[in-house]
C-alpha positions as CSV (number, residue, x, y, z in Angstrom):
1,X,34.3,177.8,153.7
2,X,35.8,179.4,150.6
3,X,39.2,178.5,151.7
4,X,38.2,174.9,152.5
5,X,36.7,174.4,149.0
6,X,39.7,175.8,147.3
7,X,42.0,173.3,149.0
8,X,39.8,170.4,148.0
9,X,39.8,171.4,144.3
10,X,43.6,171.9,144.3
11,X,44.2,168.3,145.5
12,X,44.4,165.8,142.5
13,X,42.6,162.6,143.4
14,X,43.5,159.3,141.6
15,X,40.8,157.9,139.3
16,X,39.5,154.5,139.9
17,X,39.5,153.9,136.1
18,X,42.0,155.4,133.6
19,X,40.4,155.3,130.1
20,X,43.2,157.0,128.3
21,X,45.8,154.7,129.8
22,X,43.8,151.6,129.0
23,X,43.5,152.8,125.4
24,X,47.2,153.4,125.1
25,X,48.1,150.0,126.6
26,X,45.5,148.3,124.3
27,X,47.0,150.0,121.2
28,X,50.5,148.9,122.2
29,X,49.4,145.3,122.6
30,X,47.6,145.3,119.2
31,X,50.6,146.8,117.5
32,X,52.9,144.1,119.0
33,X,50.6,141.3,117.8
34,X,50.3,142.7,114.3
35,X,54.1,143.1,114.1
36,X,54.6,139.5,115.1
37,X,51.9,138.2,112.8
38,X,53.3,140.2,109.9
39,X,56.7,138.8,110.4
40,X,55.4,135.2,110.6
41,X,53.2,135.8,107.4
42,X,56.2,137.3,105.6
43,X,58.2,134.1,106.5
44,X,55.5,131.8,105.2
45,X,55.1,133.8,102.0
46,X,58.8,133.7,101.5
47,X,58.9,129.9,101.9
48,X,55.9,129.4,99.6
49,X,57.3,131.7,96.9
50,X,60.6,129.9,97.1
51,X,59.0,126.5,96.8
52,X,56.7,127.7,94.0
53,X,59.6,129.1,92.0
54,X,61.6,125.9,92.5
55,X,58.6,123.9,91.3
56,X,58.0,126.1,88.3
57,X,61.6,126.0,87.5
58,X,61.6,122.2,87.5
59,X,58.5,121.9,85.5
60,X,58.8,124.6,82.9
61,X,62.4,124.5,82.0
62,X,61.5,125.1,78.4
63,X,59.9,128.1,76.7
64,X,56.8,127.6,74.6
65,X,53.0,127.6,74.8
66,X,51.5,125.0,77.2
67,X,49.7,122.3,75.4
68,X,47.9,120.6,78.3
69,X,44.3,121.6,78.5
70,X,42.7,121.1,82.0
71,X,39.2,122.3,82.8
72,X,35.6,121.4,82.7
73,X,34.2,120.6,79.3
74,X,31.4,122.6,77.9
75,X,28.2,120.6,78.3
76,X,26.8,122.2,75.2
77,X,29.1,120.2,73.0
78,X,28.1,116.8,74.5
79,X,27.4,114.5,71.5
80,X,24.0,112.8,71.5
81,X,24.0,109.0,71.2
82,X,22.1,107.7,68.3
83,X,19.8,104.7,68.1
84,X,21.2,101.2,67.7
85,X,22.3,100.2,64.2
86,X,21.0,96.9,62.9
87,X,23.2,94.4,61.1
88,X,26.2,94.7,63.4
89,X,26.6,91.5,65.5
90,X,29.4,90.5,67.8
91,X,31.6,87.7,66.6
92,X,34.7,85.8,67.8
93,X,37.8,87.9,67.4
94,X,36.0,91.2,67.1
95,X,37.6,94.0,69.2
96,X,35.6,95.7,71.8
97,X,34.7,98.7,69.6
98,X,35.7,100.4,66.4
99,X,36.1,104.1,65.8
100,X,35.4,105.3,62.3
101,X,35.8,109.0,61.6
102,X,33.5,110.6,64.2
103,X,31.4,107.5,65.0
104,X,32.1,104.9,67.7
105,X,30.6,101.5,66.9
106,X,30.5,98.9,69.7
107,X,30.5,95.2,69.1
108,X,26.9,94.9,70.2
109,X,25.7,97.3,67.6
110,X,25.4,100.6,69.5
111,X,26.6,103.7,67.7
112,X,27.7,107.0,69.2
113,X,28.4,110.0,67.0
114,X,31.2,112.1,68.3
115,X,30.9,115.3,66.3
116,X,33.9,116.9,68.2
117,X,36.3,114.1,67.7
118,X,38.0,113.0,64.5
119,X,39.6,111.9,62.4
120,X,41.3,109.5,64.8
121,X,44.5,107.5,64.4
122,X,44.3,105.3,67.5
123,X,41.9,104.6,70.4
124,X,42.2,102.7,73.6
125,X,39.8,101.7,76.4
126,X,40.2,103.6,79.7
127,X,41.3,101.4,82.7
128,X,37.8,101.5,84.3
129,X,36.0,100.9,81.0
130,X,34.1,104.2,81.2
131,X,35.4,105.5,77.9
132,X,38.3,105.8,75.5
133,X,41.5,107.7,74.9
134,X,41.6,108.9,71.3
135,X,44.6,110.1,69.4
136,X,44.0,112.2,66.4
137,X,45.7,111.9,63.0
138,X,48.6,114.4,62.5
139,X,47.8,117.8,61.1
140,X,49.7,121.1,60.6
141,X,48.7,122.0,64.1
142,X,50.0,118.7,65.5
143,X,48.1,115.9,67.2
144,X,45.4,116.0,69.9
145,X,44.4,113.6,72.6
146,X,40.9,113.3,73.9
147,X,39.0,111.5,76.6
148,X,35.7,110.2,75.3
149,X,33.4,109.0,78.0
150,X,30.6,106.5,77.6
151,X,27.9,109.1,77.7
152,X,29.6,111.0,74.9
153,X,31.3,113.7,77.0
154,X,34.5,114.8,75.3
155,X,37.5,116.4,77.1
156,X,40.7,117.6,75.4
157,X,43.9,116.5,77.2
158,X,46.5,117.5,74.7
159,X,46.5,119.8,71.7
160,X,49.3,120.8,69.3
161,X,51.5,117.8,70.4
162,X,53.9,115.8,68.4
163,X,53.8,112.0,68.3
164,X,51.7,110.6,71.1
165,X,52.1,107.1,72.7
166,X,49.7,105.5,75.2
167,X,50.6,103.0,77.8
168,X,48.9,99.6,77.3
169,X,46.7,100.1,80.4
170,X,45.9,103.7,79.3
171,X,47.2,105.1,82.6
172,X,50.1,107.1,81.1
173,X,50.8,109.0,78.0
174,X,54.1,110.2,76.4
175,X,54.4,112.8,73.7
176,X,56.8,115.2,71.9
177,X,56.5,118.9,72.6
178,X,59.0,121.1,70.8
179,X,62.5,120.1,71.8
180,X,61.3,117.9,74.7
181,X,59.7,114.6,75.4
182,X,57.1,114.5,78.2
183,X,55.2,111.8,80.1
184,X,52.2,112.2,82.4
185,X,49.7,110.1,84.2
186,X,46.0,109.9,83.0
187,X,43.5,110.4,85.8
188,X,39.9,110.9,84.8
189,X,40.0,113.9,82.4
190,X,43.3,115.3,83.5
191,X,47.0,114.7,83.0
192,X,49.0,114.8,86.2
193,X,52.6,114.5,87.3
194,X,54.1,115.6,84.0
195,X,57.9,115.1,83.6
196,X,60.0,116.2,80.7
197,X,63.5,115.7,79.3
198,X,65.4,117.3,76.4
199,X,65.5,115.1,73.3
200,X,67.3,115.0,69.9
201,X,65.7,116.9,67.1
202,X,64.2,113.8,65.5
203,X,63.5,111.7,68.6
204,X,60.1,110.1,68.9
205,X,58.4,108.1,71.7
206,X,57.6,104.6,70.5
207,X,55.9,102.7,73.3
208,X,55.9,102.2,77.0
209,X,58.1,99.4,78.5
210,X,56.7,99.2,82.1
211,X,57.1,102.8,83.4
212,X,59.9,103.5,81.0
213,X,59.4,105.1,77.5
214,X,61.1,103.5,74.5
215,X,62.4,106.2,72.3
216,X,63.9,106.1,68.8
217,X,66.4,108.9,68.7
218,X,66.5,109.0,64.8
219,X,63.8,107.2,62.8
220,X,66.1,107.2,59.8
221,X,68.6,104.9,61.5
222,X,68.5,101.8,63.7
223,X,68.7,102.1,67.4
224,X,66.5,102.8,70.5
225,X,67.0,104.1,74.0
226,X,64.9,103.9,77.2
227,X,63.9,107.0,79.2
228,X,63.0,106.4,82.8
229,X,61.2,109.5,84.0
230,X,60.1,107.8,87.3
231,X,63.8,107.5,88.3
232,X,64.4,111.2,87.5
233,X,66.8,110.3,84.7
234,X,67.3,112.3,81.6
235,X,67.1,110.5,78.2
236,X,70.4,109.0,77.3
237,X,71.9,108.3,73.8
238,X,70.8,105.2,71.9
239,X,71.6,102.1,74.0
240,X,71.6,99.9,70.9
241,X,72.4,100.3,67.3
242,X,70.5,97.3,65.8
243,X,66.8,97.5,66.6
244,X,64.5,98.8,63.9
245,X,61.1,98.2,65.3
246,X,59.6,96.8,68.5
247,X,56.4,94.9,68.2
248,X,55.5,94.2,71.9
249,X,56.4,92.7,75.2
250,X,56.5,89.1,76.3
251,X,55.0,88.0,79.7
252,X,58.5,87.9,81.2
253,X,59.2,91.5,80.3
254,X,61.5,90.9,77.3
255,X,60.7,92.7,74.0
256,X,60.2,91.3,70.5
257,X,61.5,93.4,67.7
258,X,63.2,93.6,64.4
259,X,67.0,94.1,64.1
260,X,69.2,95.0,61.2
261,X,71.9,92.6,60.1
262,X,75.1,93.0,58.0
263,X,73.3,91.8,54.8
264,X,71.8,94.4,52.5
265,X,68.1,95.0,53.4
266,X,68.1,91.9,55.5
267,X,66.5,91.9,58.9
268,X,65.8,89.4,61.6
269,X,63.3,88.9,64.4
270,X,64.9,89.1,67.9
271,X,64.0,88.8,71.6
272,X,65.5,91.9,73.3
273,X,66.7,92.4,76.8
274,X,64.4,95.1,78.3
275,X,67.3,97.0,79.9
276,X,70.0,97.2,77.2
277,X,67.9,96.1,74.2
278,X,70.5,93.6,73.2
279,X,69.3,90.5,71.3
280,X,69.2,87.3,73.4
281,X,67.5,85.2,70.7
282,X,67.1,85.6,67.0
283,X,65.3,84.1,64.0
284,X,66.3,85.2,60.5
285,X,64.0,83.2,58.4
286,X,61.0,85.4,57.5
287,X,61.3,88.3,55.0
288,X,60.1,91.2,57.2
289,X,58.7,94.6,56.2
290,X,60.3,97.6,57.9
291,X,57.0,99.5,58.4
292,X,56.9,98.5,62.1
293,X,53.3,97.1,62.0
294,X,52.9,94.1,64.2
295,X,51.4,92.7,67.4
296,X,52.0,89.9,69.9
297,X,49.4,87.6,71.5
298,X,48.9,88.0,75.3
299,X,50.6,84.6,76.0
300,X,53.6,85.7,74.0
301,X,53.5,82.9,71.5
302,X,52.2,84.4,68.3
303,X,53.4,87.4,66.3
304,X,51.5,89.0,63.5
305,X,53.9,91.1,61.4
306,X,54.0,92.4,57.8
307,X,56.4,90.7,55.4
308,X,56.7,88.9,52.1
309,X,56.1,85.4,50.9
310,X,57.7,85.0,47.6
311,X,56.8,88.2,45.7
312,X,53.6,88.9,47.6
313,X,53.2,91.3,50.5
314,X,51.3,89.5,53.3
315,X,50.6,89.6,57.0
316,X,52.7,86.8,58.5
317,X,52.1,84.6,61.5
318,X,55.2,83.6,63.4
319,X,55.5,81.1,66.3
320,X,57.8,82.9,68.8
321,X,58.2,79.7,70.8
322,X,60.1,78.2,67.9
323,X,62.2,81.3,67.3
324,X,65.7,80.3,66.1
325,X,67.8,79.4,63.1
326,X,64.9,77.6,61.4
327,X,62.2,80.2,62.1
328,X,59.4,80.1,59.5
329,X,56.2,82.1,58.9
330,X,52.9,81.4,57.3
331,X,50.5,83.7,55.5
332,X,47.8,85.1,57.8
333,X,46.0,87.4,55.4
334,X,46.5,90.7,53.4
335,X,49.1,93.2,54.7
336,X,48.1,95.1,57.9
337,X,47.7,98.8,58.5
338,X,47.3,100.5,61.9
339,X,47.0,98.6,65.2
340,X,46.7,94.8,65.7
341,X,44.2,93.8,68.3
342,X,44.5,90.3,70.0
343,X,41.2,89.5,71.6
344,X,42.6,86.3,73.1
345,X,45.5,83.9,72.5
346,X,44.3,82.7,69.2
347,X,42.2,85.5,67.6
348,X,43.4,88.8,66.3
349,X,41.9,91.6,64.2
350,X,43.4,94.3,62.0
351,X,42.6,96.5,59.0
352,X,44.0,96.0,55.5
353,X,44.9,98.8,53.1
354,X,41.3,99.1,51.9
355,X,40.0,99.7,55.4
356,X,38.4,96.2,55.5
357,X,38.4,94.2,58.7
358,X,40.5,91.0,58.8
359,X,39.8,88.5,61.6
360,X,42.6,86.0,62.1
361,X,42.0,82.6,63.6
362,X,45.4,81.1,64.5
363,X,44.1,77.5,64.1
364,X,42.8,78.1,60.6
365,X,45.9,80.0,59.5
366,X,48.1,77.1,60.7
367,X,45.9,74.8,58.7
368,X,46.7,76.8,55.5
369,X,43.5,79.0,55.5
370,X,44.6,82.7,55.7
371,X,42.0,85.2,56.8
372,X,40.0,87.1,54.2
373,X,39.0,90.8,54.5
374,X,35.4,91.9,54.9
375,X,33.9,95.4,55.0
376,X,33.2,96.8,58.4
377,X,29.4,96.7,58.9
378,X,27.7,100.0,59.1
379,X,30.7,102.1,58.0
380,X,30.0,104.6,55.3
381,X,32.1,104.4,52.1
382,X,35.2,106.4,52.4
383,X,35.4,106.3,56.2
384,X,38.4,104.5,57.7
385,X,37.7,102.8,61.1
386,X,40.3,102.6,63.9
387,X,40.3,99.5,66.1
388,X,40.0,100.2,69.8
389,X,42.6,98.4,71.8
390,X,42.0,97.2,75.3
391,X,44.3,95.7,78.0
């Protein structure tokens, strides 16, 4: 019996289940999967980092502090709308609203105090009518751009910028930042799709011409150029050497501006080709100011522009449909400052040097009755309103 039991113990029997072997095989499989996953993740990270560095390299090709502010505004600084102000009634030719210092006054008499905005230089309606884009006056820290919503919510889009230009439909903005010019789309309370290009030291954006930006390389001399950021093109040197100011765009896309001539201090009105800015039609009758203030009616017929009649500085009304060798101008009112707002084809508004509102009726002006200035109702003494332009 002892011998039989000894033989049975000495014989190694195979186990139905091998826990150690299973553990080893499972560990090998896990290690292989982790190795494969790690290699794949490393490849993905490499691609993302490469793409990210390429994108950052394309968008931040210049040193300097960023000036685009993106984020949620602080609800605690939301201005509180005040009660309606009596005595302000809508009238023909009145723009949609007026911004005076920190107060937004609508044509129907509503007033909104914007304690975190001001003083302002320009303001435009947003495309959906839910608020305004507001450009500050220049300061030692530069200019700022805000979105002001109808409920009084204020969001900063730009701070510390150079000259700022808004597209007529308020969907794009161009500005100077250090040695570059930039352009971006306006969506809600953010700037998106920013593009930049190096620019001469004194170059300034002037206005949008479609999706292009009209740039004056040197404000001290005549000439403009067009920057086409959508085409991925850098800004070129001046494409013309005659244009001094551009007042607006005709329905067919051509521009109306002021060009220099060979005579001393003599300038002419001109219709400019939108691609090369070369004059295609000129009118050299009116004595024009070189301050660049002016605006064209939506139908492209009338131009309000500063100039002189005899020895008096006046706002002049010019019929662009009669532009030619015998172009004449009639007095429309006192000289203009700031923006000119055409509410329709025959009514315009502007501010004179004393911050009074001047409403121009083309029919009356043509009949020899220039517009007279009047104080803006409800505006405190010493405050200068800024007309809100629409599209």
